[in-house]
C-alpha positions as CSV (number, residue, x, y, z in Angstrom):
1,X,5.7,-14.6,-19.6
2,X,2.7,-15.0,-16.8
3,X,3.8,-16.1,-13.3
4,X,1.4,-19.0,-13.9
5,X,3.7,-20.2,-17.0
6,X,6.9,-20.5,-14.7
7,X,7.5,-24.2,-14.2
8,X,7.9,-25.6,-10.6
9,X,11.6,-26.2,-9.4
10,X,12.1,-29.8,-8.6
11,X,15.2,-28.9,-6.3
12,X,13.1,-26.9,-3.9
13,X,15.5,-24.2,-3.6
14,X,15.7,-22.1,-0.5
15,X,14.4,-18.5,-1.2
16,X,14.0,-15.3,1.1
17,X,11.7,-12.8,1.2
18,X,8.4,-10.9,3.1
19,X,5.1,-11.7,3.1
20,X,3.8,-8.9,5.3
21,X,5.3,-5.3,4.4
22,X,3.3,-2.5,5.3
23,X,3.9,0.9,3.4
24,X,2.1,4.9,3.8
25,X,-1.5,3.1,3.0
26,X,-1.6,0.9,6.0
27,X,-2.6,2.9,9.4
28,X,0.1,1.4,11.4
29,X,3.2,2.8,8.8
30,X,1.3,6.1,8.3
31,X,0.9,7.0,12.2
32,X,4.4,6.1,12.6
33,X,5.7,8.4,9.8
34,X,6.7,5.3,7.6
35,X,5.5,7.1,4.1
36,X,7.1,5.1,1.7
37,X,4.9,3.9,-1.1
38,X,4.6,0.5,-2.4
39,X,6.4,1.2,-5.4
40,X,9.1,2.7,-3.2
41,X,8.5,-0.5,-0.9
42,X,9.4,-3.0,-3.9
43,X,12.5,-1.1,-4.4
44,X,13.8,-1.2,-1.2
45,X,13.2,-5.2,-1.4
46,X,15.2,-5.3,-4.4
47,X,18.1,-3.4,-2.9
48,X,17.3,0.3,-3.1
49,X,18.2,2.4,-0.3
50,X,15.3,4.5,1.6
51,X,14.9,6.7,4.6
52,X,13.8,4.7,7.5
53,X,10.8,7.3,8.2
54,X,9.5,10.6,6.3
55,X,12.2,13.4,6.7
56,X,15.0,11.1,8.2
57,X,18.7,11.7,6.6
58,X,19.4,8.0,7.2
59,X,19.3,6.0,4.7
60,X,18.8,1.9,5.1
61,X,19.6,-0.7,2.4
62,X,19.2,-4.6,2.7
63,X,22.3,-6.3,2.5
64,X,20.8,-8.8,0.1
65,X,17.9,-8.5,-2.2
66,X,14.9,-10.6,-1.6
67,X,14.0,-13.3,-3.7
68,X,10.2,-12.6,-3.0
69,X,8.0,-9.7,-1.6
70,X,4.4,-9.0,-1.0
71,X,3.4,-5.5,-0.1
72,X,0.2,-6.6,2.4
73,X,-1.4,-3.1,3.4
74,X,-4.7,-3.4,5.5
75,X,-7.7,-3.7,3.2
76,X,-9.8,-1.6,5.6
77,X,-8.4,1.5,5.3
78,X,-6.0,1.3,2.0
79,X,-8.2,3.8,0.4
80,X,-8.9,6.4,2.9
81,X,-5.4,6.7,3.7
82,X,-4.8,7.4,-0.1
83,X,-7.1,10.3,0.1
84,X,-5.4,11.5,3.2
85,X,-2.1,11.6,1.7
86,X,-3.5,13.1,-1.6
87,X,-3.6,16.8,-0.9
88,X,-5.7,17.3,-4.1
89,X,-8.4,15.3,-3.1
90,X,-11.5,16.8,-1.3
91,X,-15.2,16.1,-0.8
92,X,-18.0,18.5,-1.4
93,X,-19.6,17.7,2.1
94,X,-18.3,20.1,4.7
95,X,-18.5,17.8,7.6
96,X,-16.4,14.7,5.6
97,X,-14.3,17.3,4.4
98,X,-13.6,18.7,8.2
99,X,-13.0,14.8,9.1
100,X,-10.5,14.6,6.3
101,X,-8.3,17.6,7.2
102,X,-8.6,16.2,11.0
103,X,-6.9,12.9,9.7
104,X,-4.5,14.8,7.5
105,X,-3.0,16.3,10.7
106,X,-3.3,13.0,12.6
107,X,0.3,11.4,11.5
108,X,3.3,11.3,13.8
109,X,5.1,13.0,11.1
110,X,2.9,15.9,11.5
111,X,3.4,15.8,15.5
112,X,-0.3,14.0,15.8
113,X,-1.3,9.9,16.0
114,X,-3.1,9.3,18.7
115,X,-6.5,10.7,18.0
116,X,-6.2,9.1,14.5
117,X,-5.2,6.0,15.5
118,X,-8.3,6.3,18.1
119,X,-10.5,6.6,14.7
120,X,-9.2,4.0,12.9
121,X,-9.1,1.5,15.6
122,X,-12.8,2.1,16.5
123,X,-13.9,1.3,13.2
124,X,-11.9,-1.9,13.0
125,X,-13.6,-3.1,16.2
126,X,-16.8,-2.0,16.4
127,X,-19.4,-4.4,16.1
128,X,-19.8,-3.3,12.4
129,X,-16.7,-2.2,11.4
130,X,-17.1,0.5,8.7
131,X,-15.0,2.9,6.5
132,X,-14.5,6.6,7.1
133,X,-17.8,8.6,6.3
134,X,-15.8,10.7,3.4
135,X,-15.2,7.3,1.8
136,X,-18.5,6.0,2.5
137,X,-20.7,9.0,0.8
138,X,-22.6,8.0,-2.0
139,X,-20.2,9.8,-4.1
140,X,-18.7,8.4,-7.5
141,X,-15.2,10.3,-6.9
142,X,-14.8,8.8,-3.3
143,X,-15.7,5.5,-4.3
144,X,-13.4,5.4,-7.6
145,X,-10.4,6.9,-5.4
146,X,-11.1,3.9,-3.0
147,X,-11.2,1.4,-5.6
148,X,-8.3,3.1,-7.5
149,X,-5.8,2.0,-4.7
150,X,-6.9,-1.9,-5.3
151,X,-5.8,-1.3,-9.1
152,X,-2.4,0.9,-8.2
153,X,-1.3,-2.4,-5.4
154,X,-1.9,-4.8,-8.6
155,X,-0.4,-2.8,-10.9
156,X,2.8,-2.1,-8.7
157,X,3.5,-5.8,-7.9
158,X,3.6,-6.7,-11.6
159,X,5.5,-3.6,-12.4
160,X,8.2,-4.8,-10.1
161,X,7.9,-8.7,-11.1
162,X,11.1,-10.2,-12.7
163,X,11.0,-13.6,-13.8
164,X,13.7,-15.9,-12.3
165,X,15.0,-12.6,-10.0
166,X,12.3,-11.0,-7.7
167,X,8.8,-12.3,-7.0
168,X,6.4,-10.3,-6.4
169,X,3.0,-11.7,-5.0
170,X,-0.2,-9.4,-4.7
171,X,-1.8,-9.4,-1.4
172,X,-3.5,-7.4,1.4
173,X,-4.2,-7.9,5.3
174,X,-7.5,-8.5,6.2
175,X,-8.1,-7.0,9.7
176,X,-11.5,-6.2,10.8
177,X,-12.3,-7.1,14.1
178,X,-15.8,-7.0,15.2
179,X,-16.1,-6.4,19.0
180,X,-12.5,-7.4,19.2
181,X,-12.7,-10.8,17.5
182,X,-10.9,-12.5,14.9
183,X,-6.9,-12.5,14.1
184,X,-5.3,-10.6,11.3
185,X,-4.8,-12.5,7.9
186,X,-2.8,-11.8,5.1
187,X,-4.5,-12.8,1.7
188,X,-1.8,-13.8,-0.9
189,X,-2.9,-14.4,-4.3
190,X,-1.1,-17.2,-6.2
191,X,-0.9,-15.4,-9.8
192,X,-2.3,-11.7,-10.9
193,X,-5.6,-13.5,-11.4
194,X,-7.2,-11.3,-8.8
195,X,-10.9,-9.9,-7.9
196,X,-11.7,-6.8,-9.8
197,X,-12.4,-3.4,-8.2
198,X,-15.8,-4.2,-9.4
199,X,-16.1,-7.4,-7.1
200,X,-14.3,-5.2,-3.8
């Protein structure tokens, strides 16, 4: 049964959830050392215990599992950060590879953060926000890696959807702010009928 086949509830019961969840694939989560994956984040929403940040021995857990949830990682850097976290991913261009290695050393968990944050924010608030060069190279593997993250987000939300128990929404946070304009917006899809990677 798909989400669109679930009938409306005329009683309008109160449900509790979170429609703005970031994971390791968002710049703010990444630089803070909060390196849980979307899969782990949904597990946390369903009541599983998780460490607060990478390397922490403290396990946190919700007292009551959520009724609904959406992982809304930033669309602008979702692919790039997945490349940074994937140690097996590298590029042929030495200049791009050097930038990739610099960014891998830029999260708070590795003692960095400031430089990486400056790079990312500069791309977001520039006149024409652009992806990091290692994602913009005319290389099929780069583009495929970038688009595969969207498929992963969709598949993970569908994987954790439990009709009548735990509702997942597919979404992302649109954060491009050219010249510092615009507000961040969460885009939430009603069903799993979402744009394909070919349309991104």
